[in-house]
C-alpha positions as a Markdown table, in Angstrom:
| # | Residue | x | y | z |
|---|---|---|---|---|
| 1 | Unk | 0.0 | 0.0 | 0.0 |
| 2 | Unk | 3.1 | 2.1 | 0.0 |
| 3 | Unk | 2.7 | 5.5 | -1.9 |
| 4 | Unk | -1.1 | 5.2 | -2.1 |
| 5 | Unk | -2.4 | 8.8 | -1.7 |
| 6 | Unk | -5.0 | 9.8 | 0.8 |
| 7 | Unk | -6.9 | 13.1 | 0.9 |
| 8 | Unk | -8.1 | 14.1 | 4.3 |
| 9 | Unk | -10.9 | 16.7 | 4.2 |
| 10 | Unk | -11.2 | 18.0 | 7.8 |
| 11 | Unk | -11.4 | 21.5 | 9.2 |
| 12 | Unk | -10.4 | 20.5 | 12.8 |
| 13 | Unk | -6.7 | 20.9 | 12.9 |
| 14 | Unk | -6.1 | 18.5 | 15.7 |
| 15 | Unk | -7.9 | 15.7 | 13.9 |
| 16 | Unk | -6.4 | 16.3 | 10.5 |
| 17 | Unk | -2.9 | 16.5 | 12.0 |
| 18 | Unk | -3.4 | 13.2 | 13.7 |
| 19 | Unk | -4.6 | 11.5 | 10.6 |
| 20 | Unk | -1.7 | 13.0 | 8.6 |
| 21 | Unk | 1.0 | 11.8 | 11.0 |
| 22 | Unk | -0.6 | 8.4 | 11.5 |
| 23 | Unk | -1.3 | 7.5 | 7.8 |
| 24 | Unk | 2.1 | 9.0 | 6.8 |
| 25 | Unk | 3.6 | 6.5 | 9.3 |
| 26 | Unk | 1.6 | 3.7 | 7.6 |
| 27 | Unk | 3.3 | 4.5 | 4.3 |
| 28 | Unk | 0.7 | 6.7 | 2.6 |
| 29 | Unk | 1.2 | 10.1 | 1.0 |
| 30 | Unk | -1.3 | 12.3 | 2.8 |
| 31 | Unk | -2.7 | 15.7 | 1.8 |
| 32 | Unk | -5.0 | 17.7 | 4.0 |
| 33 | Unk | -7.7 | 20.1 | 2.9 |
| 34 | Unk | -9.6 | 22.2 | 5.4 |
| 35 | Unk | -12.4 | 23.3 | 3.1 |
| 36 | Unk | -14.6 | 21.4 | 0.6 |
| 37 | Unk | -13.5 | 23.8 | -2.2 |
| 38 | Unk | -9.9 | 23.1 | -1.4 |
| 39 | Unk | -10.6 | 19.4 | -1.6 |
| 40 | Unk | -12.1 | 19.7 | -5.1 |
| 41 | Unk | -9.1 | 21.7 | -6.3 |
| 42 | Unk | -6.7 | 19.1 | -4.8 |
| 43 | Unk | -8.5 | 16.3 | -6.8 |
| 44 | Unk | -8.2 | 18.3 | -10.0 |
| 45 | Unk | -4.5 | 18.7 | -9.4 |
| 46 | Unk | -3.7 | 15.1 | -8.5 |
| 47 | Unk | -6.2 | 12.2 | -8.0 |
| 48 | Unk | -6.0 | 10.5 | -4.6 |
| 49 | Unk | -6.5 | 6.8 | -4.1 |
| 50 | Unk | -9.1 | 7.5 | -1.3 |
| 51 | Unk | -10.7 | 10.5 | 0.4 |
| 52 | Unk | -11.5 | 10.7 | 4.1 |
| 53 | Unk | -14.2 | 13.3 | 4.1 |
| 54 | Unk | -15.8 | 15.1 | 7.1 |
| 55 | Unk | -19.4 | 16.2 | 6.7 |
| 56 | Unk | -19.2 | 19.5 | 8.7 |
| 57 | Unk | -17.0 | 21.8 | 6.7 |
| 58 | Unk | -16.8 | 25.7 | 6.9 |
| 59 | Unk | -17.8 | 26.3 | 3.2 |
| 60 | Unk | -19.8 | 23.4 | 1.9 |
| 61 | Unk | -20.8 | 20.2 | 3.6 |
| 62 | Unk | -19.3 | 16.8 | 2.8 |
| 63 | Unk | -22.4 | 15.7 | 1.0 |
| 64 | Unk | -22.0 | 18.5 | -1.5 |
| 65 | Unk | -18.3 | 17.6 | -1.9 |
| 66 | Unk | -19.2 | 14.0 | -2.5 |
| 67 | Unk | -22.0 | 14.9 | -4.9 |
| 68 | Unk | -19.5 | 17.1 | -6.9 |
| 69 | Unk | -16.9 | 14.3 | -7.0 |
| 70 | Unk | -19.4 | 11.7 | -8.2 |
| 71 | Unk | -20.7 | 13.9 | -10.9 |
| 72 | Unk | -17.3 | 14.6 | -12.4 |
| 73 | Unk | -16.1 | 11.7 | -14.7 |
| 74 | Unk | -12.5 | 12.2 | -13.7 |
| 75 | Unk | -13.3 | 11.7 | -9.9 |
| 76 | Unk | -16.3 | 9.5 | -9.9 |
| 77 | Unk | -14.3 | 6.4 | -9.1 |
| 78 | Unk | -12.5 | 7.6 | -6.0 |
| 79 | Unk | -13.4 | 5.7 | -2.9 |
| 80 | Unk | -14.8 | 8.0 | -0.2 |
| 81 | Unk | -15.1 | 7.4 | 3.6 |
| 82 | Unk | -17.3 | 9.9 | 5.6 |
| 83 | Unk | -15.9 | 10.9 | 8.9 |
| 84 | Unk | -18.4 | 12.7 | 11.0 |
| 85 | Unk | -20.0 | 13.2 | 14.4 |
| 86 | Unk | -23.4 | 12.4 | 13.1 |
| 87 | Unk | -24.6 | 9.0 | 14.0 |
| 88 | Unk | -28.2 | 9.1 | 12.8 |
| 89 | Unk | -29.3 | 6.3 | 10.5 |
| 90 | Unk | -30.8 | 8.9 | 8.0 |
| 91 | Unk | -27.3 | 10.6 | 7.8 |
| 92 | Unk | -25.6 | 7.4 | 7.1 |
| 93 | Unk | -28.0 | 6.5 | 4.4 |
| 94 | Unk | -27.8 | 9.9 | 2.8 |
| 95 | Unk | -24.1 | 9.6 | 2.6 |
| 96 | Unk | -24.2 | 6.1 | 1.0 |
| 97 | Unk | -26.9 | 7.1 | -1.4 |
| 98 | Unk | -24.5 | 9.8 | -2.7 |
| 99 | Unk | -22.0 | 7.1 | -3.5 |
| 100 | Unk | -19.8 | 7.1 | -0.4 |
| 101 | Unk | -18.1 | 3.7 | 0.2 |
| 102 | Unk | -18.0 | 3.7 | 4.0 |
| 103 | Unk | -19.0 | 5.8 | 7.0 |
| 104 | Unk | -17.3 | 6.1 | 10.4 |
| 105 | Unk | -18.3 | 8.4 | 13.4 |
| 106 | Unk | -16.3 | 10.4 | 15.8 |
| 107 | Unk | -14.8 | 9.7 | 18.1 |
| 108 | Unk | -13.2 | 6.9 | 16.1 |
| 109 | Unk | -10.7 | 4.1 | 16.5 |
| 110 | Unk | -7.8 | 5.0 | 14.3 |
| 111 | Unk | -6.9 | 1.4 | 13.8 |
| 112 | Unk | -10.4 | 0.6 | 12.6 |
| 113 | Unk | -10.2 | 3.6 | 10.2 |
| 114 | Unk | -6.9 | 2.4 | 8.9 |
| 115 | Unk | -8.4 | -1.1 | 8.2 |
| 116 | Unk | -11.3 | 0.5 | 6.4 |
| 117 | Unk | -9.0 | 2.7 | 4.3 |
| 118 | Unk | -6.8 | -0.3 | 3.4 |
| 119 | Unk | -9.8 | -2.5 | 2.5 |
| 120 | Unk | -11.4 | 0.2 | 0.3 |
| 121 | Unk | -8.2 | 0.8 | -1.7 |
| 122 | Unk | -7.4 | -2.9 | -2.1 |
| 123 | Unk | -11.0 | -3.6 | -3.1 |
| 124 | Unk | -10.9 | -1.1 | -6.0 |
| 125 | Unk | -7.4 | -2.5 | -7.1 |
| 126 | Unk | -8.6 | -6.1 | -6.8 |
| 127 | Unk | -11.6 | -5.3 | -9.0 |
| 128 | Unk | -9.3 | -3.9 | -11.6 |
| 129 | Unk | -10.8 | -0.4 | -11.0 |
| 130 | Unk | -7.6 | 1.5 | -10.4 |
| 131 | Unk | -3.9 | 1.2 | -11.1 |
| 132 | Unk | -2.0 | 1.0 | -7.8 |
| 133 | Unk | 0.9 | 3.0 | -9.0 |
| 134 | Unk | -0.9 | 6.1 | -10.3 |
| 135 | Unk | -4.4 | 5.8 | -8.7 |
| 136 | Unk | -5.9 | 6.3 | -12.2 |
| 137 | Unk | -8.8 | 4.2 | -13.5 |
| 138 | Unk | -7.8 | 1.0 | -15.2 |
| 139 | Unk | -9.3 | -2.1 | -16.8 |
| 140 | Unk | -13.0 | -2.2 | -16.0 |
| 141 | Unk | -13.4 | 1.6 | -15.7 |
| 142 | Unk | -11.7 | 2.2 | -19.0 |
| 143 | Unk | -13.9 | -0.5 | -20.7 |
| 144 | Unk | -17.1 | 1.3 | -19.3 |
| 145 | Unk | -15.9 | 4.6 | -20.8 |
| 146 | Unk | -15.5 | 2.9 | -24.2 |
| 147 | Unk | -19.1 | 1.6 | -24.1 |
| 148 | Unk | -20.2 | 5.2 | -23.3 |
| 149 | Unk | -18.3 | 6.5 | -26.3 |
| 150 | Unk | -20.4 | 4.2 | -28.6 |
| 151 | Unk | -23.5 | 6.1 | -27.4 |
| 152 | Unk | -22.2 | 9.6 | -27.6 |
| 153 | Unk | -20.6 | 12.1 | -30.0 |
| 154 | Unk | -18.3 | 15.2 | -29.8 |
| 155 | Unk | -15.4 | 13.2 | -28.1 |
| 156 | Unk | -11.7 | 12.7 | -28.8 |
| 157 | Unk | -9.9 | 9.6 | -27.7 |
| 158 | Unk | -6.2 | 10.2 | -26.9 |
| 159 | Unk | -3.6 | 7.5 | -26.3 |
| 160 | Unk | -0.3 | 8.5 | -24.6 |
| 161 | Unk | 2.5 | 6.0 | -24.5 |
| 162 | Unk | 5.9 | 6.6 | -22.7 |
| 163 | Unk | 8.5 | 5.3 | -25.1 |
| 164 | Unk | 11.7 | 4.0 | -23.6 |
| 165 | Unk | 10.2 | 3.3 | -20.2 |
| 166 | Unk | 11.5 | -0.3 | -20.3 |
| 167 | Unk | 15.2 | 0.5 | -20.5 |
| 168 | Unk | 14.8 | 3.2 | -17.9 |
| 169 | Unk | 13.2 | 0.7 | -15.5 |
| 170 | Unk | 15.9 | -1.9 | -16.2 |
| 171 | Unk | 18.6 | 0.7 | -15.3 |
| 172 | Unk | 16.9 | 2.5 | -12.4 |
| 173 | Unk | 14.5 | -0.1 | -10.9 |
| 174 | Unk | 10.8 | -0.4 | -10.4 |
| 175 | Unk | 10.6 | 2.4 | -7.7 |
| 176 | Unk | 12.0 | 4.9 | -10.1 |
| 177 | Unk | 9.8 | 3.6 | -12.9 |
| 178 | Unk | 6.7 | 3.9 | -10.7 |
| 179 | Unk | 7.7 | 7.5 | -9.9 |
| 180 | Unk | 8.0 | 8.3 | -13.6 |
| 181 | Unk | 4.4 | 6.9 | -14.1 |
| 182 | Unk | 3.1 | 8.9 | -11.2 |
| 183 | Unk | 4.7 | 12.0 | -12.7 |
| 184 | Unk | 3.0 | 11.2 | -16.0 |
| 185 | Unk | -0.3 | 11.0 | -14.2 |
| 186 | Unk | 0.3 | 14.4 | -12.6 |
| 187 | Unk | 1.1 | 15.9 | -16.1 |
| 188 | Unk | -2.1 | 14.4 | -17.6 |
| 189 | Unk | -4.1 | 15.9 | -14.7 |
| 190 | Unk | -2.4 | 19.2 | -15.3 |
| 191 | Unk | -3.1 | 19.2 | -19.1 |
| 192 | Unk | -6.6 | 18.1 | -18.8 |
| 193 | Unk | -7.3 | 20.6 | -15.9 |
| 194 | Unk | -6.0 | 23.4 | -18.1 |
| 195 | Unk | -7.5 | 22.5 | -21.5 |
| 196 | Unk | -10.2 | 19.9 | -20.9 |
| 197 | Unk | -13.7 | 19.7 | -19.4 |
| 198 | Unk | -15.1 | 18.4 | -16.1 |
| 199 | Unk | -16.4 | 15.4 | -18.0 |
| 200 | Unk | -13.1 | 14.2 | -19.3 |
| 201 | Unk | -11.7 | 10.9 | -18.4 |
| 202 | Unk | -8.2 | 9.7 | -17.6 |
| 203 | Unk | -7.1 | 6.1 | -17.4 |
| 204 | Unk | -3.9 | 4.0 | -17.0 |
| 205 | Unk | -4.4 | 1.3 | -19.6 |
| 206 | Unk | -1.1 | -0.6 | -19.3 |
| 207 | Unk | 2.4 | -0.3 | -17.9 |
| 208 | Unk | 3.4 | 2.6 | -20.2 |
| 209 | Unk | 0.2 | 3.5 | -21.8 |
| 210 | Unk | -2.4 | 6.1 | -20.7 |
| 211 | Unk | -5.7 | 7.2 | -22.2 |
| 212 | Unk | -7.7 | 10.4 | -22.2 |
| 213 | Unk | -11.3 | 10.8 | -23.4 |
| 214 | Unk | -12.0 | 14.4 | -23.8 |
| 215 | Unk | -14.9 | 16.7 | -25.0 |
| 216 | Unk | -12.6 | 19.7 | -25.2 |
| 217 | Unk | -12.3 | 21.8 | -28.3 |
| 218 | Unk | -8.6 | 22.5 | -27.5 |
| 219 | Unk | -7.2 | 19.0 | -28.0 |
| 220 | Unk | -4.2 | 20.2 | -30.0 |
| 221 | Unk | -3.3 | 22.7 | -27.3 |
| 222 | Unk | -3.7 | 19.9 | -24.6 |
| 223 | Unk | -1.3 | 17.6 | -26.5 |
| 224 | Unk | 1.2 | 20.4 | -27.2 |
| 225 | Unk | 1.2 | 21.3 | -23.5 |
| 226 | Unk | 1.5 | 17.6 | -22.4 |
| 227 | Unk | 4.5 | 17.1 | -24.8 |
| 228 | Unk | 6.3 | 20.2 | -23.6 |
| 229 | Unk | 5.9 | 19.5 | -20.0 |
| 230 | Unk | 7.0 | 15.9 | -20.4 |
| 231 | Unk | 10.1 | 16.9 | -22.3 |
| 232 | Unk | 10.9 | 19.2 | -19.4 |
| 233 | Unk | 10.2 | 16.6 | -16.7 |
| 234 | Unk | 11.6 | 13.4 | -18.2 |
| 235 | Unk | 15.4 | 14.3 | -18.0 |
| 236 | Unk | 14.9 | 14.9 | -14.2 |
| 237 | Unk | 14.4 | 11.2 | -13.7 |
| 238 | Unk | 17.9 | 10.4 | -15.1 |
| 239 | Unk | 21.4 | 10.8 | -13.7 |
| 240 | Unk | 23.6 | 13.6 | -14.8 |
| 241 | Unk | 25.7 | 11.3 | -16.9 |
| 242 | Unk | 22.7 | 9.8 | -18.8 |
| 243 | Unk | 21.3 | 13.3 | -19.4 |
| 244 | Unk | 24.6 | 14.4 | -20.9 |
| 245 | Unk | 24.7 | 11.3 | -23.0 |
| 246 | Unk | 20.9 | 11.7 | -24.0 |
| 247 | Unk | 20.3 | 8.1 | -23.1 |
| 248 | Unk | 21.4 | 4.9 | -21.4 |
| 249 | Unk | 24.3 | 2.7 | -22.9 |
| 250 | Unk | 23.1 | -0.8 | -23.6 |
| 251 | Unk | 25.2 | -4.0 | -23.4 |
| 252 | Unk | 25.2 | -4.3 | -27.2 |
| 253 | Unk | 26.8 | -0.9 | -27.5 |
| 254 | Unk | 23.7 | 1.0 | -28.5 |
| 255 | Unk | 22.1 | 3.9 | -26.7 |
| 256 | Unk | 18.6 | 3.7 | -25.3 |
| 257 | Unk | 17.2 | 7.3 | -25.7 |
| 258 | Unk | 15.7 | 9.3 | -22.9 |
| 259 | Unk | 11.9 | 8.7 | -22.4 |
| 260 | Unk | 9.6 | 10.5 | -24.8 |
| 261 | Unk | 5.9 | 10.5 | -25.5 |
| 262 | Unk | 4.1 | 9.0 | -28.4 |
| 263 | Unk | 0.6 | 10.3 | -28.8 |
| 264 | Unk | -2.3 | 9.2 | -31.0 |
| 265 | Unk | -5.9 | 10.5 | -31.4 |
| 266 | Unk | -9.2 | 9.3 | -32.7 |
| 267 | Unk | -12.1 | 11.8 | -33.0 |
| 268 | Unk | -15.7 | 10.9 | -32.7 |
| 269 | Unk | -16.4 | 14.3 | -34.1 |
| 270 | Unk | -15.3 | 13.4 | -37.6 |
| 271 | Unk | -15.8 | 9.6 | -37.7 |
| 272 | Unk | -18.4 | 7.1 | -36.7 |
| 273 | Unk | -17.5 | 3.6 | -35.4 |
| 274 | Unk | -19.4 | 0.4 | -35.3 |
| 275 | Unk | -17.6 | -1.1 | -32.2 |
| 276 | Unk | -14.8 | -0.4 | -29.7 |
| 277 | Unk | -12.2 | -2.3 | -31.6 |
| 278 | Unk | -12.5 | 0.1 | -34.5 |
| 279 | Unk | -11.7 | 3.0 | -32.2 |
| 280 | Unk | -8.5 | 1.4 | -30.7 |
| 281 | Unk | -7.3 | 0.2 | -34.1 |
| 282 | Unk | -7.6 | 3.7 | -35.6 |
| 283 | Unk | -5.1 | 5.2 | -33.2 |
| 284 | Unk | -1.7 | 6.1 | -34.9 |
| 285 | Unk | 1.0 | 6.9 | -32.3 |
| 286 | Unk | 3.6 | 9.4 | -33.3 |
């Protein structure tokens, strides 16, 4: 569960600080938001693997935050555990009806909360819902989005592949490779946040391949921004020597270049498709 990211939405500093310290000690990356609006901004910046969400917040209640997260395609899959002082049956039902995954009342047993957090994250990963390295939707959720494409129009399907990830992983190890994947997820969130729409979808399809389904009219600008940011970020994952050599020397004397992006698009605005396979087969990476 190391490096899974938790967003704690809690305006009580003492409680949020205890949760931050405890879950950091459990190997999680923890971000804290004291307001509902801050939580929504944090999710647009980087998708968490799970959200611990207080109901009583100073600007908007947790129900409204949950509703907003479930409406947005990009955040609709994130597990949410409500943390609240309310213990009425009607309150619990209201939260679960909005799509929350669990509900725990204050005062709480932090070990019990830890178990519920771990169970929720593992359940999503086990059901092939999210990739454990990036927290982005994977297998089943990507497939669901494909089925939605067949019933809609005005979309663009973007495939983003990290070329030369394999020799990088061979040289630097899986921890460094996972960090490169997480960095890619951040850049995708950044690009879609700047040029996309609230209904856009991000997915992690395979080790080196990501997908974006967007309804934006600024697809070219989105891709240009993504390529530029990746070209800036990719060299930072390498040693000084490999940056100077522009690659990693291989046993056969060749040079494996630095990681670069290959991007391909298919537009539902200009073509019609009979099935999902036609969409994927029409992607030309370059």
